[in-house]
N, C-alpha and C positions, 0 to 999 in steps of 0.2 A: 112791546115786549112779547106780543103774542106769537110772533114768528119764530122766536128762539127762547128756549127755557134757560134759566140761570145755569143749569148743568151744561147745556150746549155751549154757552158763552165761556164757561170755565174750560171746557175741552178745547175751544178755539184758541184761547189765550195760552193754554198749556202746549198746544201744538205749535203755536208761534214761538213760544219760549224755547222749545226743543229745537226748532229750526234755527232760531237766532243763535242759540248756544253752539250748534254744529257749525253754523256759518262763521262765527267768531273763531272757532278752532281751525277751520279751513283757512281763514284769512291770516292767522298767525303762522300756520304751516307754510302758506304761500310766501309769506315774508321771509321765513327761514330759507326756503328754496331760492328765492330771488337773491338773498344775501350771499348764498353759496354758489350762485349762478348754475344751479342744478335744475334744469327744466324738465326732467324726466317725468315727474309726477304732476306737473302743471295741467296737462289736458284733463286728467281725471278730476282734479280739484275744480277746474273751471266747469266741467260737466255737472258735478255735484252742486256747485254754487248756483248754477242755473236752475236745477231742480228745486233747491230750497227757496230761491227767489220766486219761482212760480207758485209754490205752496203759499208763501207769504203774500203774494199778490192776490191769489184767490181768496184768502181770508180777509184781506183788506177790502176787496170788492164786496164780500159778504157783509162786512161791518158797515161799509158805505151805504149799501142798500137798506140795511136794517136802520141806520140812522135817518136816512131820507124818509123811510116809512113812518118813523116816529116824529118827523118834523124837524130834524136837526140837519145841520150842514155836515158834510163828510170831512172830519178832521180829527186828529188825535185828541185835541182839547175837548171837542164836542163828545167824543166817545167817553172821555172821563166824566163829563157832566151826565151823560146818559147812564153810565154805570152807577154814579152816585145818587141818582134820583130814586132808585128803587132799593128797598131794604134787602131784597133777595140777592142783589148784585153788588152791594157796597163792599163786600169782602173781596171782590175781584179788583178793586182799585189799586191795592198795593202791588198785586201781580202785574197789572197793566203798567204802572209806573216803573217797575223793575224792567219790564219788557222794553219800554221806551228808552230807558237808560242804556240797556244792552244794545239796542238798535243804534243809538248814537255812537257807541263804542265801535260797532261794526262799520259804521259810516266813516269814522276816523281811520280805522285800520285800512279800509279800502282806499281811502285817499292817499295814505302813506304808500301802499303797494302800487297805486297808480303812478305816483311820483317816481318810485324806484324803477318801474317799467319805462317811464318816459326818459329817465336818465340813461337807462341801459340802451334804449333805442338810439338816443343821441350819440352815445359813445360808440355803439356799433356802426352807426352811419359815418362817424368820423374815421373809424378804422377802415371801413370799406373805401372811403374816399382816399385814404392814404395808400391802400393797396392798388387802387386804380390810378394813382399818381395825381389825384385831384386834391391839391392842398388849398383849403379855403383861406382867403386873405383875412388877416386879423382885423378886428374892429378897432380903429384908432380914432382919437379925437383930432379935429382940425383946429386951427387958430380961432375959428368962430364958435367952437364949443360943440359942434355937431359931430356925428360919427361918420366915418368913411371906411369902406372895405375895399377900395380899389387897389389894384396891384401897384399903382404909382405911389402909393403911400410908403412903399418900401424904398423908394429912391432917396439917396442921401444928397445927391446933387443932380441938376439937369444941365445939359449943354445948350 
């Protein structure tokens, strides 16, 4: 604990909490924009998310080196143990747990947004194929139970 004082640890957690809170707001705004198919603000949101993730990454590296110096493995669980072993840092445990819960929410929001982006890309690809006159053959089941997408699957009869 000699490399950082409890006040510094509190500031680090507070900085991470502020970054996570802003990241959560950005992810919610990003979802709104994706739902509305309004991409005008997305570049600014992506840039700010990158900045926040960089800040969070730097603090995570700092925590990891602090943990290693104290003989712990670098993980959120070990950080909790580290904070709990010293009376001066025990009051940070609740803030740390709240931070981890908010981080999990951000991860979930990001996964949802990623799925929305994936679906939008798929739909856009299908629309572009239609405009190009390239219609993908549907996936149909054969008598053996496997799928086929060949154009011959559209045949009703063969001569």
